[in-house]
C-alpha positions in Angstrom: -8.4 -22.6 -10.2 -7.6 -23.5 -6.5 -10.2 -25.4 -4.7 -12.2 -23.9 -1.8 -10.4 -26.2 0.6 -7.0 -25.0 -0.6 -8.2 -21.3 -0.3 -9.4 -22.0 3.2 -6.1 -23.5 4.2 -4.2 -20.6 2.7 -6.4 -18.0 4.5 -5.9 -19.8 7.8 -2.2 -19.7 7.3 -2.3 -16.0 6.4 -4.3 -15.2 9.5 -1.9 -17.2 11.7 1.1 -15.4 10.1 -0.6 -12.0 10.7 -1.0 -12.9 14.4 2.6 -14.1 14.6 3.8 -10.8 13.0 1.9 -8.7 15.5 3.2 -10.8 18.5 6.8 -10.5 17.2 6.4 -6.7 16.8 5.2 -6.4 20.4 7.9 -8.7 21.9 11.0 -7.8 19.9 13.0 -4.6 20.3 15.8 -2.9 22.2 14.0 -4.3 25.3 12.8 -7.8 24.8 9.4 -8.3 26.5 8.0 -11.7 27.3 4.5 -13.1 26.5 3.2 -12.6 30.0 4.1 -8.8 30.0 2.5 -8.4 26.5 -0.7 -10.0 27.8 -0.6 -7.9 30.9 -0.2 -4.7 28.8 -3.1 -5.7 26.5 -5.1 -6.3 29.6 -4.4 -2.8 31.0 -1.7 -3.5 33.6 0.7 -0.6 34.1 4.5 -0.8 34.2 7.5 0.1 32.1 7.3 -3.0 29.9 3.5 -2.6 29.6 3.8 1.1 28.7 6.4 0.2 26.0 4.0 -2.3 24.5 0.8 -0.3 24.7 2.1 3.2 24.0 4.9 2.5 21.5 4.9 -0.9 19.9 1.2 -1.7 19.5 0.3 1.6 17.7 3.3 1.2 15.4 2.5 -2.4 14.7 -1.1 -1.6 13.9 0.0 1.3 11.7 2.3 -1.0 9.8 -0.3 -3.6 9.3 -2.9 -1.1 8.1 -0.3 0.6 5.8 0.8 -2.7 4.3 -2.8 -3.8 3.8 -3.7 -0.6 2.1 -0.7 -0.8 -0.3 -1.3 -4.4 -1.2 -5.0 -3.9 -1.7 -4.3 -0.8 -3.8 -1.8 -2.8 -5.9 -4.3 -5.5 -6.5 -6.9 -3.0 -7.6 -4.4 -1.1 -9.9 -3.5 -4.4 -11.5 -7.1 -5.0 -12.4 -7.7 -1.4 -13.4 -4.8 -1.4 -15.8 -5.0 -5.1 -16.7 -1.3 -5.4 -16.0 0.2 -7.7 -13.3 3.2 -5.4 -12.9 1.2 -2.3 -11.9 1.7 -1.0 -8.3 -0.1 1.6 -6.1 2.4 4.3 -7.1 2.1 3.9 -10.9 -0.4 6.8 -11.3 1.8 9.3 -9.4 -0.2 9.5 -6.1 3.0 8.8 -4.1 4.8 11.5 -5.9 2.2 14.1 -5.2 2.1 13.1 -1.5 5.9 13.3 -1.4 5.9 16.9 -2.8 3.4 18.0 -0.2 5.2 16.3 2.7 8.7 17.5 1.7 7.4 21.0 1.3 6.2 21.0 4.9 9.5 19.6 6.1 11.5 22.2 4.2 9.4 24.9 5.9 10.2 23.4 9.3 6.6 22.6 10.1 5.5 19.9 12.5 4.4 16.4 11.9 0.7 17.4 11.6 1.6 19.8 8.8 3.7 17.1 7.1 0.7 14.7 7.2 -1.6 17.4 5.9 0.9 18.3 3.2 1.1 14.6 2.1 -2.6 14.3 2.1 -3.0 17.5 0.0 -0.3 16.4 -2.5 -1.9 13.0 -2.9 -5.3 14.6 -3.4 -3.8 16.9 -6.1 -2.3 13.9 -7.9 -5.6 12.0 -7.7 -7.6 15.0 -9.1 -5.1 15.4 -12.0 -5.2 11.7 -13.0 -8.9 11.5 -12.4 -9.5 14.4 -14.8 -7.7 12.5 -17.5 -9.2 9.2 -16.5 -12.8 10.4 -16.8 -12.2 11.5 -20.4 -10.4 8.3 -21.3 -13.0 6.1 -19.6 -15.8 8.0 -21.3 -14.1 7.5 -24.7 -13.7 3.8 -24.0 -17.4 3.5 -23.1 -18.4 5.4 -26.3 -16.2 3.5 -28.8 -16.5 0.1 -27.2 -13.3 -1.4 -28.4 -11.0 1.4 -27.2 -9.0 0.4 -24.1 -8.3 3.3 -21.8 -5.7 1.4 -19.7 -2.5 2.2 -21.8 -3.3 5.9 -22.0 -4.1 6.1 -18.3 -0.9 4.3 -17.5 1.1 6.6 -19.7 -0.5 9.6 -18.0 0.4 8.3 -14.6 4.0 7.6 -15.6 4.4 11.1 -17.0 2.9 12.7 -13.9 5.1 10.6 -11.7 8.2 11.8 -13.6 7.1 15.4 -13.1 6.6 14.8 -9.4 10.0 13.1 -9.3 11.7 16.2 -10.8 10.1 18.4 -8.2 11.2 16.1 -5.4 14.8 16.1 -6.7 14.7 19.9 -6.8 13.4 20.1 -3.3 16.1 17.7 -2.0 18.8 19.8 -3.8 17.6 23.0 -2.1 16.8 21.5 1.3 18.8 22.6 4.4 21.3 20.0 5.5 19.6 19.7 8.9 16.3 18.6 7.4 17.7 16.4 4.6 17.9 13.2 6.6 14.3 13.3 7.7 13.2 14.0 4.2 15.1 11.0 2.8 13.7 8.8 5.6 10.2 9.8 4.7 10.8 9.1 1.0 12.1 5.6 1.8 9.3 4.8 4.3 9.4 5.5 8.0 7.0 4.2 10.7 9.0 5.7 13.6 6.5 7.6 15.6 3.5 6.5 13.6 0.6 6.7 15.9 -2.3 7.3 13.5 -3.3 3.7 13.0 -7.0 4.1 13.5 -7.7 6.1 10.3 -5.6 3.7 8.2 -7.4 0.6 9.6 -10.8 2.2 9.1 -10.0 3.1 5.5 -8.6 -0.4 4.9 -11.9 -1.9 6.1 -13.9 0.7 4.1 -12.0 -0.1 0.8 -12.5 -3.8 1.3 -16.2 -3.2 2.0 -16.6 -1.1 -1.1 -14.6 -3.3 -3.5 -15.5 -6.8 -2.4 -19.2 -6.7 -3.5 -18.0 -5.8 -7.1 -15.2 -8.4 -7.1 -17.1 -10.5 -9.6 -17.4 -7.5 -11.9 -13.7 -6.9 -11.6 -13.1 -10.5 -12.7 -15.1 -9.8 -15.8 -13.3 -6.6 -16.4 -10.0 -8.5 -16.6 -11.3 -10.2 -19.8 -11.6 -6.8 -21.5 -13.9 -3.8 -21.6 -15.9 -5.0 -24.6 -16.6 -8.3 -23.0 -17.5 -6.7 -19.7 -19.9 -4.3 -21.3 -21.5 -7.2 -23.3 -22.0 -9.0 -20.0 -23.8 -6.1 -18.4 -21.0 -4.5 -16.4 -21.1 -0.7 -16.1 -17.4 -0.4 -17.0 -17.0 3.4 -16.6 -18.4 3.6 -13.1 -16.6 0.4 -12.1 -13.2 1.7 -13.3 -13.9 5.1 -11.6 -14.8 3.5 -8.3 -11.8 1.1 -8.4 -9.5 4.0 -9.2 -10.8 6.2 -6.4 -10.6 3.3 -3.9 -7.0 2.4 -4.9 -6.0 6.1 -4.9 -7.5 6.7 -1.4 -5.8 3.6 0.0 -2.5 4.7 -1.5 -2.8 8.3 -0.3 -3.5 7.3 3.3 -0.8 4.7 3.3 1.8 7.3 2.1 0.5 9.8 4.6 0.9 7.3 7.4 4.3 5.9 6.6 5.9 7.6 3.6 6.6 5.9 0.3 7.2 2.2 0.9 8.3 0.1 -2.2 7.3 -3.3 -3.5 4.5 -4.2 -1.0 1.8 -3.3 -3.5 3.6 -5.0 -6.4 4.9 -8.2 -5.0 2.1 -9.3 -2.6 -0.8 -9.4 -5.2 1.5 -11.0 -7.8 2.6 -13.7 -5.4 -0.9 -14.4 -4.2 -2.1 -14.6 -7.7 0.2 -17.5 -8.3 -1.0 -19.3 -5.2 -4.7 -18.5 -5.2 -5.5 -17.6 -8.8 -6.9 -14.4 -10.1 -10.4 -14.4 -8.5 -10.7 -11.0 -6.9 -13.2 -12.3 -4.3 -10.2 -14.2 -2.9 -7.3 -12.0 -4.0 -8.5 -8.7 -2.5 -8.9 -9.8 1.2 -5.8 -12.1 0.9 -3.8 -9.1 -0.3 -4.9 -6.9 2.6 -3.9 -9.6 5.2 -0.6 -10.5 3.5 0.5 -6.9 2.9 -0.2 -6.0 6.5 1.8 -9.1 7.7 4.7 -8.4 5.4 5.1 -4.8 6.5 4.8 -5.6 10.2 7.7 -8.2 9.8 9.7 -5.7 7.7 9.2 -2.9 10.3 10.2 -5.2 13.1 13.4 -6.0 11.2 14.0 -2.4 10.4 14.1 -1.3 14.0 16.0 -4.3 15.4 18.6 -5.4 12.9 21.0 -2.6 13.6 19.6 -1.3 16.9 19.9 1.3 18.2 20.1 2.7 14.7 16.9 2.3 12.8 16.5 1.6 9.1 13.8 3.0 6.8 11.3 0.2 6.4 11.3 0.8 2.6 14.9 -0.5 2.5 13.8 -3.8 4.0 10.8 -4.2 1.7 13.0 -3.4 -1.3 15.7 -5.8 -0.3 13.1 -8.5 0.1 11.0 -7.5 -2.9 13.6 -7.4 -5.6 14.9 -11.0 -5.3 11.4 -12.4 -4.6 9.9 -10.6 -7.6 12.7 -11.8 -9.9 12.1 -15.3 -8.7 8.3 -14.9 -9.3 9.0 -13.7 -12.8 11.4 -16.5 -13.6 8.7 -19.0 -12.5 5.8 -17.3 -14.3 6.5 -14.6 -16.9 4.0 -11.7 -16.8 1.0 -12.1 -19.0 -1.7 -9.7 -20.1 
């Protein structure tokens, strides 16, 4: 178990990296802007460079930070909920439901607001479907004590995700050529034009505020449902609340920026190796690190091949695959 001093050093480093990522996002782009202009823009001074920082880059950077934090935090919660270090925010099909709703709005030629509402509605439908099954499985687990609901819940999510995937493939096949590119960008993650950073940041803070007080109970839950019940943890309500918090975080992240891969999988897994599996440390560290990673990835996505912009999900996948293979080679996954 890492010492408190080590955790303090790691958290200090994470906060500094978060600040560096936001500074880089504000300064780097098709027009490079110096530190003085960035400070002037944040102070309210008007001008071309200042408007670019305040009206374009700052909202996008904050949206990226909030989205990455939501995905990483949801991933950490899902890995506790399913007691599987390889679980990610999309494992229960929330992303698939959101994608069906968003792509449906795009196929109909509706505006960005309708796309966001469609994504939110699809995510809500997926949450309700899985929650209906989860309630029954959690109740059975509570009734029979030794029964673990995690495998059946995971299987339910995988099956629903496959169903959503089939519908998405059908929609892409039938989509008009002129709308196909935008639909594919959304599916791979796209922060271009993302301005709704405030709801995402508020939900990120709310999920942390809800889950952090029960972090000790989540630690006990990792040892098994029977042990947790014996130690006085109300397993059914804890699992329900963790699932709803992770689902809400995933739904808003997908609504804000589309489906972005690997952030919710790699970040909690990597931090677990560095900081241990104490959720009191892991949950806030995941939120900070996930936000930082996505801000750096989005900055790279819009600058590497400028003026052409890449989907940010491409960058996270290209980074996530080798990093995760390396993590697995150092520390094979354990239950």
